[in-house]
C-alpha angles and dihedrals in degrees: 000000000000108000109161089210091064119090098239097043112142094025120117124206126189114213123195103179154113140203119023121313102052096039089048089052091053094045091050091052088048092052088052088058106270121131105238120199111198112203118203132177114257107281091025137272123283092280100054094098098030117144141292096064131188120232093272093049097261110148111243087193095053095046090048094059098039103051114145097012132122116237127217121179111206133162104256092190098058121082091229092051091049090050091052091053093046091052091050087058103041096036092046125051093310096242124130132171118192144159093187109123130213098017103135092183089059095048124120092245095053093047093043089056086064099035119020096198096053117143109218122183116189118188114205137184094230134007093250090059096255121132126270138155131201097270096045092045091048091051092058097052106051111254097114091057093058096040121095137022116351091238095049114114105198138055121285118201118214116238090223113085089221098170093049090053094045091045093051091051093046088051092052089049090050091053092051091047092048092049090052092050091048090051089052102044109004095246122141123214140233105204126181122183124184124204091219092051090054090052093045093048091049093048090048094046091052092051096248093120094033096056096066091045095050105028102023089234133104137208115281126220107263108171109216094345118114113234114246093358137070112265131137142157121243136190124229126222090261094048103262118143123227133188111215125190130185109186098164135041089251092054088051094048089051091050091051091048097048092048093047092233098127098117093044093048092049091050091048092050091052094046093049097036087236131151108212091193083074115083089211092058091045089053096045092051096039097123097056092042091051089050090058095045094045092068092062093048092049090053095054136064122241092255091050091049093048093049093047097046092044089065091058138060091249113127110232144147135183114240113245140172126252088255092053093048091048091052095044136082093267085076107018095045099036120103087213086076128064133174112269130187108214116183109238093023105048125214121343141145108268127188121242126198111324091220114079116219112207089344097311131102108220103243125232124246124207124285113250125248110256108283097354094134099042097109096042093048094050095044097043098037102035102022095239116172129230087256091053091051092048092051094047091048092050090049089051090237090127135021112228 
């Protein structure tokens, strides 16, 4: 992607990475206009065949996180391969994003010896340099023990790799901030970003780590209830599930009105001495409130519920599967998505950049085949000759 209207147009980033956070960082920078060169070992990194796979073995996962990039396959173990990658960084725009550990030749210090204003982003598992992945980091912070039904006794992992995603976006933000600083004062940057620190910071910012320190209490397992607010799932007469949220007193009054529970709610408030304009009272009395509302949901079909709630301020959504979402208007009618032809997968609707610039979401372009741009990158960026390419290919330093 090289759209001059995008803010990072003209910038080149070298990515040496695998899995989620670092590739997501690179793809986000690419969607903002940068040219991202992903460097993989010959044969691919450990994520090149990660599930889910298409019928021909193409990784849907890999293509999803590498849209719009260029791909170079270079032997990371050979000195000549390491030199090629180092040159791509220091002779380009001097920006590298990596989650590869223990590669001294790719370290900030080694690259900064050759280019003082290099921007080096190192993604880590933990701040001390030890390893960690989303599920192990999550296990050590507390979220799995408050996820799931209230009466469940063990941990429940979330299917969303939240810390990988947050870490990748933090890394992209760090690159943009470092580029701005370099433009202003010429200084490079040595940036390290740990998956666990992202998770800890998020838990702290949301009060989950502060609460036990200040109040001596900790978050309880609530199922589909929303802590401190009124929110609950309900089932329609025809078996559809809805999530309903009332964040404000107006939301709550509309929910009471649409469900015809006004008299019962008033009597309940008087009996309990509760003020349901208060979110705290709505939360504390959530079980009895939900019992009243549940009757209305059970008496109406999903279509009737949708029509009734749509005419109010109540926040609601019908639960659906990934397949239902993909086939529905949230995807097919959303300008975020555009039709993409991805070799190995065929045609499908792919998301672009969630942020719209001047009313338009920058569209995605296909992910490259592994190593498809190796020759072009080395000849265009480093000036290698056809003879150089032939020798490096024969030596198995590059895959062409």
